[in-house]
C-alpha positions in Angstrom: -14.4 20.4 -15.2 -12.3 20.5 -11.9 -9.0 18.6 -12.2 -7.5 17.6 -8.9 -4.1 17.2 -10.6 -3.9 20.8 -11.6 -6.2 22.9 -9.4 -7.2 23.4 -5.8 -10.8 22.9 -4.7 -12.7 25.9 -3.3 -12.3 26.8 0.4 -15.1 25.7 2.7 -15.2 28.0 5.8 -17.5 25.6 7.7 -15.7 22.4 6.9 -12.2 23.3 5.8 -9.5 20.9 4.6 -7.2 19.9 7.5 -4.0 17.8 8.0 -4.1 16.4 11.5 -1.3 14.2 12.9 -2.7 10.9 14.3 -1.4 8.1 16.5 -2.4 4.5 16.2 -1.4 1.6 18.5 -0.1 -1.7 17.2 1.8 -4.3 19.2 2.1 -1.9 22.2 3.8 0.7 20.0 2.4 4.1 18.8 2.4 4.5 15.1 2.7 8.0 13.7 0.4 9.0 10.8 -0.9 12.1 9.0 -4.5 12.4 7.7 -5.3 14.6 4.7 -8.9 15.6 5.2 -10.7 17.3 2.2 -12.9 20.2 2.5 -16.6 19.6 2.8 -19.1 18.1 5.2 -18.5 14.5 4.1 -18.4 11.9 5.3 -15.4 11.3 3.0 -14.3 8.0 1.5 -11.0 6.9 3.0 -7.8 5.8 1.3 -4.9 4.4 3.3 -1.5 4.7 1.5 1.0 2.1 2.4 4.7 2.9 1.8 7.3 0.3 0.9 10.7 -0.8 2.3 12.2 1.2 3.9 9.8 4.0 2.9 11.9 6.6 1.0 9.0 7.1 -1.3 5.9 7.7 0.8 3.5 8.8 -2.0 2.6 12.1 -0.4 1.9 13.4 -3.9 -0.9 10.8 -4.2 -2.2 11.8 -0.7 -2.6 15.4 -1.8 -4.2 14.5 -5.2 -6.6 12.2 -3.4 -7.6 14.9 -1.0 -8.2 17.5 -3.8 -10.4 14.8 -5.4 -12.5 14.5 -2.2 -10.9 11.4 -0.6 -9.5 11.5 2.9 -6.0 10.0 2.6 -3.9 8.6 5.4 -0.1 7.9 5.4 1.6 6.3 8.4 4.9 4.6 9.4 5.2 1.0 10.5 6.8 -0.1 13.7 10.6 0.2 13.8 10.8 2.7 10.9 11.6 6.4 10.7 11.7 7.1 14.4 8.7 5.0 15.4 9.3 2.6 18.3 9.3 -1.1 18.2 11.1 -3.4 15.8 10.8 -3.8 12.0 9.7 -7.0 10.4 7.5 -8.0 7.5 5.0 -9.5 9.9 4.8 -6.3 11.9 4.0 -4.4 8.7 1.0 -6.7 8.2 -0.1 -6.3 11.9 0.3 -2.6 11.8 -1.8 -2.2 8.6 -4.5 -4.4 10.2 -4.4 -2.3 13.4 -4.7 1.0 11.5 -7.7 -0.2 9.4 -9.4 -1.5 12.6 -8.9 1.9 14.3 -10.5 4.0 11.5 -14.2 3.6 12.6 -13.2 5.0 16.0 -11.8 8.3 14.5 -14.4 8.6 11.7 -16.8 11.1 13.3 -14.0 13.4 14.5 -12.6 13.7 11.0 -15.7 13.5 8.7 -14.8 10.0 7.4 -16.9 7.2 6.0 -15.0 4.0 7.0 -17.5 1.9 5.1 -15.8 3.3 1.9 -12.3 2.2 2.5 -9.5 1.6 -0.1 -5.9 0.5 0.5 -3.2 1.6 -2.0 0.3 0.3 -1.5 3.6 0.6 -3.2 6.1 -2.3 -3.3 6.0 -3.8 0.2 3.0 -1.7 0.7 1.3 -3.3 -2.3 1.9 -6.7 -0.7 0.5 -5.4 2.6 -2.5 -3.9 0.9 -3.5 -7.1 -0.9 -2.9 -9.3 2.1 -4.9 -7.0 4.4 -7.8 -6.6 1.9 -8.0 -10.4 1.5 -8.3 -10.8 5.3 -10.7 -7.9 5.9 -14.0 -7.6 3.9 -14.4 -4.0 5.2 -11.8 -3.0 2.6 -13.9 -2.3 -0.5 -11.0 -1.5 -3.0 -7.3 -2.3 -3.1 -4.5 -1.2 -5.4 -0.9 -2.6 -5.6 1.7 -0.5 -7.3 4.9 -2.3 -8.2 3.9 -4.7 -5.5 6.6 -7.1 -4.0 5.4 -10.7 -4.1 7.2 -12.4 -1.2 6.2 -16.0 -2.0 8.0 -16.4 -5.3 11.0 -14.5 -4.0 11.2 -16.9 -1.0 11.1 -19.8 -3.4 13.9 -18.4 -5.5 16.0 -17.8 -2.3 15.5 -21.3 -1.1 16.5 -22.7 -4.5 19.6 -20.7 -5.2 22.1 -19.5 -2.5 23.4 -16.8 -4.8 19.9 -15.3 -5.2 19.6 -15.4 -1.4 22.9 -13.7 -1.0 21.8 -10.9 -3.4 18.7 -10.3 -1.3 20.7 -10.1 1.9 23.0 -7.6 0.3 20.1 -5.6 -1.1 18.2 -5.5 2.2 21.4 -4.5 4.0 21.6 -1.3 2.0 18.1 -0.2 3.1 18.3 -0.6 6.9 19.3 3.0 7.7 15.8 4.2 8.8 14.9 0.9 10.4 15.5 -0.6 13.8 15.5 -4.0 15.5 16.2 -6.1 12.5 18.9 -7.3 10.0 19.0 -8.3 6.4 19.6 -11.9 7.4 16.5 -11.8 9.7 14.4 -10.4 6.9 15.3 -13.1 4.4 14.8 -15.8 7.1 11.3 -14.4 7.8 10.4 -14.3 4.1 11.6 -17.9 3.6 9.7 -19.1 6.7 6.5 -17.6 5.4 7.0 -19.1 1.9 3.9 -19.7 -0.1 1.6 -18.3 2.6 2.8 -14.9 1.3 2.3 -15.7 -2.4 -0.1 -13.0 -3.7 -1.7 -15.3 -6.4 -3.2 -17.3 -3.5 -5.3 -14.4 -2.5 -7.5 -14.5 -5.6 -10.5 -16.4 -4.1 -10.7 -13.9 -1.2 -10.6 -10.9 -3.6 -13.0 -12.2 -6.1 -15.7 -9.7 -5.3 -13.4 -6.7 -4.5 -12.2 -3.9 -6.8 -8.5 -4.6 -7.4 -6.0 -2.5 -9.3 -2.5 -4.0 -10.1 0.2 -1.8 -11.6 3.4 -3.3 -12.9 6.6 -1.5 -13.9 8.5 -2.8 -16.9 11.8 -0.9 -16.2 12.0 -2.1 -12.6 14.9 -4.2 -11.2 13.3 -4.4 -7.7 10.0 -6.0 -8.7 10.4 -7.3 -12.2 7.0 -7.5 -13.7 7.4 -11.1 -15.0 7.9 -12.3 -11.4 5.8 -9.9 -9.3 3.0 -8.7 -11.6 2.1 -11.1 -14.5 1.6 -14.2 -12.4 -0.7 -12.3 -10.0 -2.7 -10.9 -12.9 -3.0 -14.4 -14.4 -4.2 -15.9 -11.2 -6.8 -13.1 -10.5 -8.1 -13.4 -14.1 -8.6 -17.1 -13.7 -10.5 -16.8 -10.4 -11.9 -14.5 -11.7 -11.5 -11.3 -9.7 -14.5 -9.6 -11.3 -13.5 -6.0 -10.8 -9.9 -6.4 -11.8 -7.9 -3.6 -13.6 -4.2 -4.0 -14.5 -1.5 -2.0 -16.2 2.2 -2.2 -17.0 3.9 1.2 -17.1 7.3 1.7 -18.7 9.0 3.2 -15.7 11.2 2.4 -12.7 10.3 1.0 -9.3 9.4 4.4 -7.8 7.5 5.4 -11.0 9.8 8.4 -11.0 8.7 9.7 -14.4 5.1 8.5 -14.3 3.7 10.1 -11.2 0.9 12.0 -13.0 0.0 8.8 -14.9 -0.1 7.0 -11.6 -2.4 9.5 -10.0 -4.8 9.6 -13.0 -4.9 5.8 -13.0 -5.6 5.6 -9.3 -8.3 8.3 -9.5 -10.0 6.6 -12.5 -9.9 3.3 -10.7 -11.5 4.7 -7.5 -14.2 6.5 -9.5 -15.2 3.2 -11.1 -15.3 1.1 -7.9 -18.8 -0.2 -7.2 
């Protein structure tokens, strides 16, 4: 049996695999992306991969595995990051993700895509954006959050304890290198202003009929699973979110030594989506 983790698919001379660079517009800014189109006539299911803050890990290994498995996978940069114009903010990440999802039907025919079969998979901040976007857009049929960052509980911790707030300001300061138009103070302020509106557990009713994968990481100081994973799982079970799958992997925030396990888990989840 063909294993996309260890083998390349056969070449299709009529409908070859391609890797086009794409541009999307959000907030008057051009977002830069790359689409991994699999071989074959299609139309291919689409997976949008959402990177975290600031985006050092962009999950291109997942993009390639997904393509070998027959999924078209898209990776893009948000406003104000990695040379893209505009300014960075958490809110802009959500707006940019929404804009990219909305643009997919317009490019579907040119790239052999089936936008009716759309999954969002995000890491850290990207997991937050994936769940928030899926909850607001019923065209997203499946969503996965990997070591997702839950802004609502963190905002509450920052408001309650100035020392916690100071630690987040310090942590965000160290990640600003590839970003523009923001500051660590502004990012904490924005998170606190959003408050419970950005609490992922609140999304359960809007995800009740969607396929949802939640992956926590137990050796993770960035998104400790007891804060960012377990409360979300509990809320989604209680709803219930009927097609919920969840795991806790014994690895760090980037899943540095669990990349094959991550890929197999994601592929298995997508294969079971209704």
